[in-house]
C-alpha positions as CSV (number, residue, x, y, z in Angstrom):
1,X,258.5,31.7,52.8
2,X,255.6,33.6,55.1
3,X,254.5,31.0,58.2
4,X,252.6,33.9,59.9
5,X,249.2,32.9,60.9
6,X,246.8,35.3,59.0
7,X,243.8,36.8,60.7
8,X,240.5,36.4,59.0
9,X,239.0,39.2,57.0
10,X,235.8,39.3,58.9
11,X,234.9,43.1,59.2
12,X,232.7,44.6,56.8
13,X,232.8,48.2,55.6
14,X,229.7,49.7,57.5
15,X,231.6,47.9,60.8
16,X,234.9,49.6,59.8
17,X,233.2,53.1,59.5
18,X,231.6,53.1,62.6
19,X,235.0,52.0,64.0
20,X,236.5,55.1,62.9
21,X,233.3,57.0,63.9
22,X,232.9,55.7,67.3
23,X,236.5,55.3,68.4
24,X,236.8,59.2,68.6
25,X,233.7,59.4,70.7
26,X,234.5,58.0,73.9
27,X,233.1,58.2,77.9
28,X,235.9,61.1,78.2
29,X,233.8,63.4,75.9
30,X,230.6,63.1,77.4
31,X,232.2,63.8,80.9
32,X,235.4,65.4,79.9
33,X,234.1,68.5,78.0
34,X,232.9,69.8,81.3
35,X,236.4,70.5,82.5
36,X,237.5,71.7,78.9
37,X,234.9,74.3,79.1
38,X,235.4,75.1,82.7
39,X,239.3,75.8,81.6
40,X,238.5,77.7,78.1
41,X,235.0,79.5,78.6
42,X,232.7,79.8,75.7
43,X,235.9,79.4,73.4
44,X,236.1,75.9,74.3
45,X,234.7,74.9,71.0
46,X,237.8,76.5,69.2
47,X,240.4,74.4,71.3
48,X,238.0,71.1,70.1
49,X,238.4,72.6,66.8
50,X,242.5,73.2,66.8
51,X,242.7,69.5,68.3
52,X,240.4,67.9,65.9
53,X,242.5,69.5,63.2
54,X,245.6,67.7,64.2
55,X,243.8,64.2,64.7
56,X,242.6,64.9,61.0
57,X,246.2,65.5,60.3
58,X,247.7,62.5,61.9
59,X,244.8,60.1,60.1
60,X,245.4,61.5,56.8
61,X,249.3,60.5,57.5
62,X,247.8,56.9,58.6
63,X,245.4,56.8,55.6
64,X,248.4,57.4,53.4
65,X,250.6,54.8,54.7
66,X,248.0,52.4,55.2
67,X,246.5,52.3,51.9
68,X,249.9,52.1,50.0
69,X,250.5,49.2,52.9
70,X,247.6,47.8,54.7
71,X,249.1,45.7,57.5
72,X,247.5,44.7,61.0
73,X,249.3,46.7,63.8
74,X,249.6,49.4,61.0
75,X,251.4,52.2,62.6
76,X,253.9,49.8,64.3
77,X,254.8,48.4,61.0
78,X,255.6,51.8,59.2
79,X,257.6,53.0,62.2
80,X,259.7,49.9,61.8
81,X,259.9,50.7,57.9
82,X,260.8,54.5,58.3
83,X,262.6,55.0,61.3
84,X,264.1,51.4,62.1
85,X,263.5,48.7,64.7
86,X,263.6,50.4,68.1
87,X,261.0,52.6,66.6
88,X,258.7,50.0,65.5
89,X,259.1,47.8,68.9
90,X,258.4,51.2,71.0
91,X,255.3,52.0,68.8
92,X,254.3,48.5,69.5
93,X,255.0,48.0,72.8
94,X,253.9,51.6,74.1
95,X,250.5,51.4,72.3
96,X,250.0,47.9,74.0
97,X,250.7,49.4,77.5
98,X,248.5,52.3,76.5
99,X,245.8,49.9,76.1
100,X,245.5,47.5,78.4
101,X,246.0,50.6,81.2
102,X,242.8,52.1,79.6
103,X,241.2,48.6,79.6
104,X,241.7,48.7,83.2
105,X,240.4,52.2,84.0
106,X,237.7,51.9,81.7
107,X,236.5,48.5,83.5
108,X,236.5,50.3,86.9
109,X,234.9,53.6,85.3
110,X,231.8,51.3,83.8
111,X,231.7,49.8,87.3
112,X,231.1,53.1,88.4
113,X,228.5,54.3,85.9
114,X,226.7,50.8,86.8
115,X,226.3,51.3,90.5
116,X,224.2,54.8,89.8
117,X,221.3,52.2,89.4
118,X,222.4,49.4,91.7
119,X,225.1,48.8,94.3
120,X,227.4,46.3,93.9
121,X,231.2,45.6,94.7
122,X,233.3,47.8,92.1
123,X,235.8,44.9,91.6
124,X,232.6,42.3,90.7
125,X,231.3,44.5,87.9
126,X,234.6,45.2,86.6
127,X,235.3,41.6,86.2
128,X,231.9,41.0,84.7
129,X,232.4,43.8,82.0
130,X,236.0,42.5,81.4
131,X,234.8,38.8,80.6
132,X,232.1,40.2,78.8
133,X,234.2,42.0,76.3
134,X,236.7,39.5,76.2
135,X,234.2,37.0,75.4
136,X,233.0,39.1,72.3
137,X,236.8,39.6,71.2
138,X,237.8,36.0,71.6
139,X,234.3,34.8,69.4
140,X,235.6,36.3,66.4
141,X,236.7,39.6,64.6
142,X,232.9,39.9,62.8
143,X,231.4,39.7,66.4
144,X,234.0,42.5,67.7
145,X,232.8,44.4,64.7
146,X,229.0,43.9,65.0
147,X,229.4,45.0,68.9
148,X,231.3,47.9,68.2
149,X,228.7,49.0,65.4
150,X,226.1,49.3,67.5
151,X,227.9,50.8,70.3
152,X,229.1,53.5,68.1
153,X,225.6,53.6,66.9
154,X,224.5,54.6,70.1
155,X,226.9,57.5,70.5
156,X,226.5,58.9,67.4
157,X,222.4,58.7,67.9
158,X,222.5,60.3,70.9
159,X,224.9,63.1,69.7
160,X,222.6,64.0,66.5
161,X,219.5,64.2,68.8
162,X,221.4,66.2,70.9
163,X,222.5,68.5,68.2
164,X,218.8,68.8,66.8
165,X,217.5,69.6,70.3
166,X,220.3,72.3,71.2
167,X,219.9,73.9,67.8
168,X,216.2,74.3,68.2
169,X,216.8,75.6,71.6
170,X,219.5,78.0,70.6
171,X,217.6,79.5,67.4
172,X,214.5,79.9,69.7
173,X,212.4,77.3,67.9
174,X,211.7,75.2,71.3
175,X,208.6,76.1,73.3
176,X,209.0,78.9,75.5
177,X,212.2,80.0,74.5
178,X,213.6,82.9,72.6
179,X,216.9,82.7,70.5
180,X,219.8,84.1,73.2
181,X,223.5,83.8,72.4
182,X,224.6,85.7,75.6
183,X,226.1,82.9,77.3
184,X,228.9,83.3,74.6
185,X,230.1,87.0,76.4
186,X,227.9,87.3,79.6
187,X,230.0,85.7,82.0
188,X,233.6,87.3,81.8
189,X,233.7,87.4,77.9
190,X,234.4,84.6,75.2
191,X,238.1,83.7,76.6
192,X,236.9,84.5,80.5
193,X,240.2,83.0,81.6
194,X,242.5,84.3,78.5
195,X,243.9,83.0,75.6
196,X,246.1,80.7,77.8
197,X,242.8,79.3,79.4
198,X,241.6,77.7,75.8
199,X,245.3,76.4,75.4
200,X,245.5,75.0,78.6
201,X,242.6,72.8,78.1
202,X,244.4,71.4,74.7
203,X,245.9,68.2,76.5
204,X,242.3,67.1,78.1
205,X,240.7,67.2,74.3
206,X,243.2,65.2,72.6
207,X,243.2,62.7,74.9
208,X,239.1,62.6,74.5
209,X,239.7,62.1,70.9
210,X,242.4,59.1,71.0
211,X,240.9,56.1,69.0
212,X,240.2,57.2,65.3
213,X,243.5,55.4,64.6
214,X,241.9,51.8,65.8
215,X,240.4,52.0,62.4
216,X,243.6,51.5,60.2
217,X,244.6,48.8,62.7
218,X,241.1,47.0,61.7
219,X,240.9,47.5,58.2
220,X,243.6,44.6,57.6
221,X,240.9,42.4,58.5
222,X,238.0,43.8,55.8
223,X,237.9,42.1,52.6
224,X,239.2,45.2,50.5
225,X,241.6,47.5,53.1
226,X,242.7,50.0,51.0
227,X,239.1,51.4,50.3
228,X,238.1,50.9,54.0
229,X,241.3,53.3,55.2
230,X,240.4,55.5,52.5
231,X,236.9,55.8,53.6
232,X,237.3,55.9,57.6
233,X,240.1,58.5,57.3
234,X,238.0,60.9,54.8
235,X,235.3,60.0,57.3
236,X,237.0,61.4,60.7
237,X,237.1,65.1,59.3
238,X,233.3,65.6,59.2
239,X,232.7,63.4,62.4
240,X,235.0,65.5,64.2
241,X,233.7,69.0,63.2
242,X,230.2,68.2,63.5
243,X,230.3,65.7,66.6
244,X,232.9,67.7,68.7
245,X,232.8,70.9,67.7
246,X,229.3,71.7,66.8
247,X,228.0,69.5,70.6
248,X,230.6,71.8,72.4
249,X,229.3,74.8,70.9
250,X,225.8,74.1,71.6
251,X,226.8,73.3,75.0
252,X,228.3,77.0,75.6
253,X,225.4,78.5,74.3
254,X,222.7,76.7,76.4
255,X,224.5,76.8,79.8
256,X,226.7,79.3,81.3
257,X,230.4,78.3,81.3
258,X,231.1,78.5,85.1
259,X,227.8,76.7,86.4
260,X,229.1,73.0,85.4
261,X,230.4,71.0,88.2
262,X,233.3,69.2,88.1
263,X,232.9,65.5,87.2
264,X,229.5,65.8,86.0
265,X,228.5,65.8,82.3
266,X,227.7,69.1,80.8
267,X,225.4,66.9,78.4
268,X,222.7,66.1,81.1
269,X,222.8,69.5,82.8
270,X,222.3,71.2,79.1
271,X,219.7,68.5,78.3
272,X,218.1,69.2,81.9
273,X,218.2,73.1,80.9
274,X,216.2,72.2,77.6
275,X,213.7,70.6,79.8
276,X,214.0,66.6,78.8
277,X,213.0,64.5,81.4
278,X,215.1,61.6,82.8
279,X,218.1,63.2,81.1
280,X,220.4,62.0,84.0
281,X,219.6,58.2,83.2
282,X,219.8,58.6,79.4
283,X,223.4,60.1,79.4
284,X,223.9,57.3,82.2
285,X,223.6,54.9,79.8
286,X,225.4,56.5,76.9
287,X,228.4,57.0,78.9
288,X,228.3,53.3,79.9
289,X,227.8,52.5,76.1
290,X,230.8,54.4,75.5
291,X,232.7,52.8,78.1
292,X,232.1,49.5,76.7
293,X,233.1,50.6,73.4
294,X,236.4,51.8,74.4
295,X,236.8,48.5,76.6
296,X,235.8,46.2,73.3
297,X,238.4,48.6,71.1
298,X,241.1,48.6,74.0
299,X,241.3,44.9,74.0
300,X,241.1,44.6,70.1
301,X,243.6,46.7,69.5
302,X,246.2,45.6,72.3
303,X,245.7,41.8,70.9
304,X,246.4,42.6,67.3
305,X,249.7,45.0,68.0
306,X,250.7,41.9,70.4
307,X,249.9,39.5,67.0
308,X,252.3,41.7,65.1
309,X,255.2,41.8,67.9
310,X,254.8,38.6,68.0
311,X,255.6,38.1,64.0
312,X,258.4,40.3,64.6
313,X,259.8,37.9,67.5
314,X,259.7,40.8,69.4
315,X,256.9,39.2,71.7
316,X,256.2,35.5,72.4
317,X,255.9,33.3,69.6
318,X,252.2,32.0,71.4
319,X,250.6,35.1,70.5
320,X,250.8,34.3,66.9
321,X,248.0,31.5,67.8
322,X,244.8,32.2,65.9
323,X,241.3,30.4,66.8
324,X,239.6,28.1,63.9
325,X,237.3,31.7,63.7
326,X,240.2,33.5,62.7
327,X,241.0,35.4,66.3
328,X,244.3,35.8,68.3
329,X,242.9,34.2,71.3
330,X,246.0,34.1,73.3
331,X,247.1,37.6,72.6
332,X,243.6,38.7,73.9
333,X,243.5,36.5,76.8
334,X,247.0,37.8,78.1
335,X,245.7,41.6,77.6
336,X,242.5,41.1,79.3
337,X,244.5,39.7,81.9
338,X,246.7,42.3,82.6
339,X,243.6,44.8,82.1
340,X,242.0,42.9,85.2
341,X,245.0,43.3,87.1
342,X,245.0,46.6,86.7
343,X,241.2,46.7,87.9
344,X,242.7,44.8,91.2
345,X,245.3,47.3,91.5
346,X,242.6,50.2,91.7
347,X,240.4,48.5,94.2
348,X,243.8,47.4,96.4
349,X,246.2,50.4,96.0
350,X,244.3,53.6,94.1
351,X,246.6,56.2,95.0
352,X,249.9,54.2,94.5
353,X,250.0,51.6,91.9
354,X,247.2,52.2,89.7
355,X,247.9,56.0,89.8
356,X,251.1,55.1,89.1
357,X,250.0,53.3,85.8
358,X,247.7,55.9,84.9
359,X,250.4,58.6,85.0
360,X,252.7,56.2,83.2
361,X,250.7,56.1,80.3
362,X,248.9,59.1,79.7
363,X,251.3,61.1,77.4
364,X,252.1,57.5,75.3
365,X,249.4,57.9,72.6
366,X,251.1,61.5,71.8
367,X,254.6,59.8,71.5
368,X,253.0,57.0,69.2
369,X,251.5,59.9,67.0
370,X,254.7,61.8,67.0
371,X,256.5,58.2,65.7
372,X,253.7,58.0,63.2
373,X,254.3,61.5,61.5
374,X,257.8,61.1,61.5
375,X,257.2,57.7,59.7
376,X,255.3,59.0,57.4
377,X,257.4,62.1,56.3
378,X,260.2,59.3,55.7
379,X,257.7,56.8,54.0
380,X,256.4,59.1,51.6
381,X,259.7,60.2,50.2
382,X,260.2,56.4,49.5
383,X,257.0,55.6,48.1
384,X,256.3,56.0,44.1
385,X,253.4,58.5,43.6
386,X,251.5,55.6,41.7
387,X,250.8,53.7,45.0
388,X,249.5,56.4,47.0
389,X,245.8,56.4,46.9
390,X,245.5,58.7,49.7
391,X,247.7,61.5,50.2
392,X,248.9,64.2,53.2
393,X,247.7,67.2,51.9
394,X,250.4,70.0,51.2
395,X,253.3,67.7,51.9
396,X,255.6,68.3,53.4
397,X,254.3,71.6,55.0
398,X,251.6,70.2,57.1
399,X,253.2,67.1,57.7
400,X,256.1,68.9,59.6
401,X,253.5,71.6,61.2
402,X,251.8,68.0,62.5
403,X,255.1,66.9,64.3
404,X,255.5,70.7,65.7
405,X,251.9,70.9,67.0
406,X,252.4,67.0,68.8
407,X,255.7,68.2,70.2
408,X,254.1,71.7,71.2
409,X,251.4,69.4,73.4
410,X,254.0,67.7,74.9
411,X,256.2,70.6,75.8
412,X,252.9,72.2,77.5
413,X,252.1,69.0,79.2
414,X,255.7,69.2,80.8
415,X,255.5,72.4,82.4
416,X,251.5,72.0,83.3
417,X,251.2,71.3,87.0
418,X,248.2,68.8,86.2
419,X,250.0,67.2,83.3
420,X,253.7,66.7,84.3
421,X,253.7,63.8,86.2
422,X,251.7,62.0,83.3
423,X,254.4,63.7,81.0
424,X,257.8,62.3,82.7
425,X,256.4,59.2,83.9
426,X,255.2,58.5,80.4
427,X,258.9,59.3,79.0
428,X,260.0,56.9,81.2
429,X,257.9,54.2,80.1
430,X,259.4,54.9,76.6
431,X,263.1,55.2,77.9
432,X,262.4,51.8,79.7
433,X,260.9,50.2,76.3
434,X,263.7,51.3,74.1
435,X,266.0,49.9,76.4
436,X,264.2,47.0,76.4
437,X,264.6,46.6,72.9
438,X,268.6,46.7,72.8
439,X,268.6,44.5,75.7
440,X,266.6,41.9,73.7
441,X,268.7,42.4,70.7
442,X,272.1,41.8,72.5
443,X,270.4,38.7,74.0
444,X,269.5,37.5,70.6
445,X,272.9,38.3,69.4
446,X,274.7,36.5,72.1
447,X,272.3,33.5,71.5
448,X,273.0,33.4,67.7
């Protein structure tokens, strides 16, 4: 008999759709896109298209598995079913580790954004943001969903407005401006740093798109998980094509690729070029919204993964305790505490401990995606066709190509001087987690 506590199905379809959309539009896109354009030049939108395709394929694989078997902490369960206990344990703990580090990082980033308007200690502002988002998650899953709905709505509205203004400017319908696409070739050509430059930016782009998979975790807390996952995964493809590829294409049309300053948002520069007053304040507010959205989703994802691990007796049983409103409150608090410890490390040891934490989680999400892809290939062969409401396209060819694509990105990280440390430390993190799995199993066997 299943005695595992149940989470409340308090998310609506509209909330889940926005979680899926908002999950892929983080603060990293609004600022990090400048880094990508600096590496790839005008060809940056092709880099976004290529990485977007990889994320779409991973989401389609997740959609296939999640509609056949909706489950909180979904991909941890699928890895366990397909590849064994070590894989489920790895995916769960690696994904939890990734998100609690991200929560700490985003809290610091959010605090830095706020200091644009008024000065206060970073640790204090970070603490306030952490407490605010923890309270949101603790209250109920519907409050998390509602916050995320509005956070995502602001990000989506901002990009749509930018797409409209940018298109009018590019095609010559903006006052006192004629159609001009010369920036695509006038400053060293379409590939100013060679085709290699476009591929060198892949790692940055992939990490700016992480988060869409949160929708498949959240789907288990909706009244109709199958329909929710199907709609959310189908929506991701169009959103990536429009929001990412469209926005970056317009950025490279409006601005010379080599005019962007490192660390500043190209969206601010583009809006100033168009002639929009107060662009810096508007975009700063949007970046803060994106940070809060990431904080919100990070705590949500980390707590649900802990909940699932506890259900498998791979995390303390206390993590299974659920509040009257159906939220796993102890898992939320524990994830929040670890996130705040990361904030403290950012204050007292930014170049040692905090740097190590960031680097040791840098490639983890790619390892998780790799295990997701391998799980789909295995489970597809075991699942009766009538149970597959969503199917991966052109199976097994595209599934295998997805695995090869993820491996190619990891290989590039291993040899890229700017990403090499992240790759090897993240690989070490994975090795430690796998070792923990076998140690805990051996201890449990001796106890029995």
